[in-house]
C-alpha positions as CSV (number, residue, x, y, z in Angstrom):
1,X,24.9,2.8,-32.9
2,X,25.0,6.4,-31.8
3,X,24.2,6.9,-28.2
4,X,20.8,8.6,-27.7
5,X,20.7,10.6,-24.5
6,X,19.5,14.1,-23.7
7,X,22.8,15.6,-22.5
8,X,24.9,18.5,-23.4
9,X,28.5,17.4,-23.0
10,X,29.7,14.0,-21.6
11,X,32.3,15.7,-19.3
12,X,29.7,17.9,-17.6
13,X,26.9,15.4,-17.0
14,X,27.3,15.1,-13.2
15,X,27.8,18.8,-12.7
16,X,24.7,19.7,-14.6
17,X,22.6,17.0,-13.0
18,X,23.5,18.2,-9.5
19,X,22.6,21.8,-10.5
20,X,19.3,20.5,-11.7
21,X,18.7,18.6,-8.5
22,X,19.3,21.7,-6.4
23,X,16.9,23.7,-8.6
24,X,14.2,21.0,-8.5
25,X,14.2,20.5,-4.7
26,X,15.2,23.8,-3.1
27,X,12.9,23.1,-0.1
28,X,14.6,19.8,0.7
29,X,18.3,20.2,-0.1
30,X,21.2,22.4,-1.2
31,X,23.9,21.5,-3.6
32,X,27.4,22.8,-3.1
33,X,29.6,21.5,-5.9
34,X,29.5,17.7,-5.5
35,X,28.0,17.8,-2.0
36,X,24.2,17.3,-1.7
37,X,23.2,18.7,1.7
38,X,19.9,18.3,3.6
39,X,18.3,21.6,4.6
40,X,17.3,19.8,7.8
41,X,21.1,19.7,8.7
42,X,21.2,23.4,9.6
43,X,19.1,22.9,12.8
44,X,20.2,19.3,13.6
45,X,21.2,18.7,17.2
46,X,21.9,15.0,16.8
47,X,24.0,12.3,15.2
48,X,24.2,13.0,11.5
49,X,24.6,10.6,8.5
50,X,26.9,10.9,5.5
51,X,27.2,8.6,2.5
52,X,28.9,8.8,-0.8
53,X,29.2,7.2,-4.3
54,X,29.3,7.7,-8.0
55,X,26.5,9.3,-10.0
56,X,24.6,7.4,-12.7
57,X,22.6,5.4,-10.2
58,X,19.7,8.0,-9.7
59,X,17.8,8.4,-7.6
60,X,20.3,6.8,-5.3
61,X,21.9,8.2,-3.3
62,X,21.3,12.0,-3.5
63,X,17.6,11.4,-3.9
64,X,17.5,10.1,-0.3
65,X,19.1,13.2,1.2
66,X,16.6,15.1,3.2
67,X,14.6,15.2,6.5
68,X,14.6,11.9,8.3
69,X,17.2,10.2,6.0
70,X,20.7,11.2,4.8
71,X,22.2,14.5,5.8
72,X,24.9,14.7,3.1
73,X,26.0,12.7,0.1
74,X,29.4,13.3,-1.5
75,X,28.9,12.6,-5.3
76,X,31.5,11.2,-7.6
77,X,31.6,11.1,-11.4
78,X,29.7,8.5,-13.4
79,X,30.0,5.1,-11.6
80,X,33.1,6.4,-9.7
81,X,33.5,7.1,-6.0
82,X,34.4,10.6,-5.0
83,X,37.9,11.2,-3.6
84,X,38.5,10.7,0.1
85,X,39.0,14.5,0.7
86,X,35.4,15.2,-0.5
87,X,34.0,12.5,1.8
88,X,36.0,13.9,4.7
89,X,34.7,17.4,3.9
90,X,31.1,16.0,4.0
91,X,31.8,14.5,7.4
92,X,33.2,17.7,8.8
93,X,30.3,19.7,7.5
94,X,27.8,17.2,8.9
95,X,29.3,17.1,12.4
96,X,27.0,18.8,14.9
97,X,28.8,17.7,18.0
98,X,27.1,14.3,18.5
99,X,29.1,12.3,16.0
100,X,28.8,11.3,12.3
101,X,27.8,7.9,10.9
102,X,29.6,7.1,7.6
103,X,27.7,4.7,5.4
104,X,29.9,2.9,2.8
105,X,28.8,0.5,0.0
106,X,31.1,-2.5,-0.5
107,X,32.6,-1.6,-3.8
108,X,36.4,-1.2,-4.3
109,X,36.3,2.5,-5.1
110,X,34.0,3.3,-2.3
111,X,36.1,1.4,0.2
112,X,39.2,3.1,-0.9
113,X,37.6,6.6,-0.6
114,X,36.3,5.6,2.8
115,X,39.7,4.6,4.0
116,X,41.2,7.9,2.9
117,X,38.4,9.8,4.6
118,X,38.7,7.9,7.8
119,X,42.5,8.6,8.0
120,X,41.7,12.4,7.6
121,X,38.9,12.1,10.2
122,X,41.1,10.3,12.7
123,X,43.8,12.9,12.2
124,X,41.3,15.7,12.8
125,X,39.9,14.0,15.9
126,X,36.4,13.7,14.4
127,X,33.9,11.5,16.3
128,X,32.5,9.0,13.8
129,X,31.6,5.4,13.1
130,X,31.5,3.6,9.8
131,X,29.0,0.9,8.7
132,X,29.7,-1.0,5.5
133,X,26.7,-2.6,3.7
134,X,27.5,-5.8,1.8
135,X,24.3,-7.6,1.5
136,X,24.5,-9.1,-2.0
137,X,24.7,-12.9,-1.7
138,X,26.6,-15.4,-3.8
139,X,24.3,-17.1,-6.2
140,X,26.8,-19.0,-8.3
141,X,28.8,-21.4,-6.0
142,X,31.6,-21.3,-8.5
143,X,31.5,-17.5,-9.1
144,X,32.8,-14.4,-7.4
145,X,31.8,-13.7,-3.8
146,X,31.9,-9.9,-3.8
147,X,29.4,-9.1,-1.1
148,X,28.5,-5.9,-2.9
149,X,26.3,-3.4,-1.0
150,X,23.3,-1.3,-1.9
151,X,20.4,-0.4,1.7
152,X,19.4,4.6,11.1
153,X,18.3,8.0,10.3
154,X,15.1,7.6,12.5
155,X,17.2,6.5,15.4
156,X,19.4,9.6,15.0
157,X,16.3,11.8,15.0
158,X,15.2,10.2,18.3
159,X,18.4,11.4,19.9
160,X,20.2,8.1,20.2
161,X,24.0,8.2,20.7
162,X,26.4,7.6,17.9
163,X,27.2,4.1,19.1
164,X,23.5,3.3,19.4
165,X,22.8,4.6,15.8
166,X,25.8,2.7,14.4
167,X,24.7,-0.5,16.2
168,X,21.1,-0.2,14.7
169,X,22.6,0.4,11.2
170,X,25.0,-2.5,11.5
171,X,22.2,-4.8,12.8
172,X,20.1,-3.9,9.9
173,X,22.9,-4.4,7.4
174,X,23.6,-7.8,8.9
175,X,19.9,-8.8,8.6
176,X,19.4,-8.2,4.9
177,X,20.3,-9.9,1.7
178,X,19.9,-9.0,-2.0
179,X,20.3,-10.4,-5.5
180,X,20.3,-8.7,-8.9
181,X,18.7,-10.2,-12.0
182,X,19.7,-8.5,-15.3
183,X,17.9,-8.8,-18.6
184,X,19.6,-6.1,-20.7
185,X,22.7,-4.1,-20.3
186,X,23.3,-0.4,-19.5
187,X,25.5,2.0,-21.6
188,X,27.9,4.4,-20.1
189,X,26.5,7.9,-20.7
190,X,29.9,9.5,-21.2
191,X,31.2,7.2,-23.9
192,X,28.3,4.9,-25.1
193,X,30.2,1.7,-24.0
194,X,27.9,-1.2,-23.3
195,X,28.3,-3.1,-20.0
196,X,28.0,-6.5,-21.7
197,X,26.2,-8.5,-24.4
198,X,23.2,-9.7,-22.5
199,X,20.8,-7.6,-24.5
200,X,21.8,-9.6,-27.6
201,X,20.6,-12.9,-26.1
202,X,17.4,-14.4,-24.9
203,X,19.0,-14.9,-21.5
204,X,18.8,-13.3,-18.1
205,X,21.6,-13.2,-15.5
206,X,21.0,-14.0,-11.8
207,X,23.6,-12.7,-9.3
208,X,25.7,-10.4,-11.5
209,X,26.7,-6.9,-10.4
210,X,24.8,-4.0,-11.9
211,X,28.0,-2.7,-13.6
212,X,28.6,-6.1,-15.1
213,X,30.8,-7.5,-12.3
214,X,31.1,-11.3,-12.2
215,X,29.2,-13.8,-10.1
216,X,26.1,-14.3,-12.1
217,X,24.5,-17.3,-13.8
218,X,23.0,-16.9,-17.2
219,X,19.7,-18.8,-17.8
220,X,16.8,-18.5,-20.3
221,X,14.3,-15.8,-19.5
222,X,11.7,-17.0,-17.0
223,X,8.3,-15.9,-15.8
224,X,8.0,-13.6,-12.8
225,X,6.9,-16.5,-10.6
226,X,9.8,-18.8,-11.6
227,X,12.3,-16.0,-11.2
228,X,11.0,-15.2,-7.8
229,X,11.2,-18.9,-6.9
230,X,14.9,-18.8,-7.6
231,X,15.7,-15.4,-6.1
232,X,13.5,-15.3,-3.1
233,X,14.4,-18.9,-2.3
234,X,18.1,-18.1,-2.3
235,X,17.6,-15.0,-0.1
236,X,15.4,-16.9,2.4
237,X,18.1,-19.5,2.7
238,X,20.8,-16.8,3.1
239,X,18.8,-15.1,5.9
240,X,17.6,-18.4,7.4
241,X,14.1,-17.2,7.4
242,X,11.5,-19.3,9.2
243,X,7.8,-19.4,9.7
244,X,6.6,-16.5,11.8
245,X,9.4,-14.1,10.7
246,X,8.7,-10.6,9.7
247,X,10.3,-9.1,6.7
248,X,10.9,-6.0,4.6
249,X,10.9,-6.5,0.8
250,X,12.3,-4.2,-1.8
251,X,12.0,-4.6,-5.5
252,X,14.3,-2.1,-7.2
253,X,14.2,-1.5,-10.9
254,X,17.6,-1.3,-12.6
255,X,16.5,1.5,-14.9
256,X,14.5,0.1,-17.8
257,X,12.2,-2.3,-15.9
258,X,8.6,-1.0,-15.9
259,X,6.5,-0.4,-12.8
260,X,4.1,-3.0,-14.2
261,X,6.8,-5.7,-14.0
262,X,8.0,-4.6,-10.6
263,X,4.6,-4.8,-9.1
264,X,4.1,-8.3,-10.6
265,X,7.4,-9.4,-9.1
266,X,6.4,-7.9,-5.7
267,X,3.1,-9.7,-5.8
268,X,4.8,-13.0,-6.5
269,X,7.4,-12.4,-3.8
270,X,4.7,-11.7,-1.2
271,X,2.8,-14.8,-2.2
272,X,6.1,-16.8,-2.1
273,X,6.8,-15.7,1.4
274,X,3.2,-16.1,2.6
275,X,3.2,-19.7,1.5
276,X,6.1,-20.2,4.0
277,X,4.2,-18.3,6.8
278,X,6.7,-15.4,6.4
279,X,5.0,-12.0,6.8
280,X,5.9,-8.9,4.7
281,X,5.4,-5.9,7.1
282,X,7.0,-3.2,5.0
283,X,8.1,-2.7,1.4
284,X,9.5,-0.4,-1.3
285,X,8.8,-1.0,-5.0
286,X,10.3,1.2,-7.7
287,X,13.5,2.7,-9.0
288,X,15.8,3.2,-6.0
289,X,19.3,2.5,-7.3
290,X,19.6,2.3,-11.1
291,X,22.3,1.9,-13.7
292,X,21.0,4.1,-16.6
293,X,18.8,2.0,-18.9
294,X,19.7,-1.5,-17.6
295,X,16.9,-4.0,-17.6
296,X,16.3,-6.2,-14.6
297,X,15.7,-5.7,-10.9
298,X,17.2,-6.3,-7.4
299,X,15.3,-8.1,-4.7
300,X,16.2,-7.2,-1.2
301,X,14.7,-9.0,1.8
302,X,15.5,-8.1,5.4
303,X,14.5,-9.8,8.6
304,X,12.9,-7.2,10.8
305,X,12.0,-6.9,14.5
306,X,9.5,-4.6,16.2
307,X,12.1,-1.8,16.7
308,X,13.1,-1.8,13.0
309,X,9.4,-1.6,12.0
310,X,8.8,1.3,14.5
311,X,11.8,3.3,13.1
312,X,10.6,2.6,9.5
313,X,7.2,4.2,10.3
314,X,8.7,7.5,11.3
315,X,8.3,10.5,8.9
316,X,10.8,11.5,6.2
317,X,10.9,13.9,3.3
318,X,13.4,13.5,0.4
319,X,13.2,13.9,-3.4
320,X,12.9,10.1,-3.9
321,X,10.9,9.1,-0.9
322,X,8.6,10.8,1.5
323,X,6.4,9.6,4.3
324,X,4.4,11.5,6.9
């Protein structure tokens, strides 16, 4: 079947997308080639935050560049990490004399680019810390254990030191867990290749990577409540959640899942946790990190303390998320 996407040329998708992003949000960010730069960075007198990753996952991660969140994202091609030089360039540009926090997702390409950037940063004498997010839990005992990553800026805005900001980011990364449930597959927007054959079945897959990485278990499609029972139950066990704990819950649509479905899933998750006397004190529901038109969702649960909740409630302004 011919791929049906509103594009001009496969080889220029990312370049054109980034131009469009800059034109759409000129009050929030600037775009310089494959660097997306917060306009708030110009006057920053604090620790700054840099991340990087491939395009094709919009709004992540460029959609979260802005006041109160990311300072710069280095953007790679479709589903591909940028090169280490570009990541290092982003770190140099972000440095305001207080240090740079580099956020890395636990994917092979991202890790490699991060290592290259870190070597260049060390050679240049740059003051930085790296935090790697790898919160995806192993659902299938016999499958792969990839610890793939997805979710400090408020702490940086408060004037905390680089070590303090990195410690808060690491503590948050260590206190969260996520699982992906896929119902249909994505297609690669440059070549039309499908990421699997799930869409041709009446099955869903729990625990697989968004790009089709292994580690999932295929089961017949279930209701929202039954799905939440499996997924939230596994996440609660991974986090060792107990009665009285406070949590953050994120339901992230993979690209083709409707808001209606996500809200039902969130409602069932809140009820699942409430029945165990676990409180949901903050949440996000919507498309945060997608893979084109893939069907399914990611559930992310994090155990929060009072400091985390306080930092969450500070203001931010980005293309994908704003809070005053």
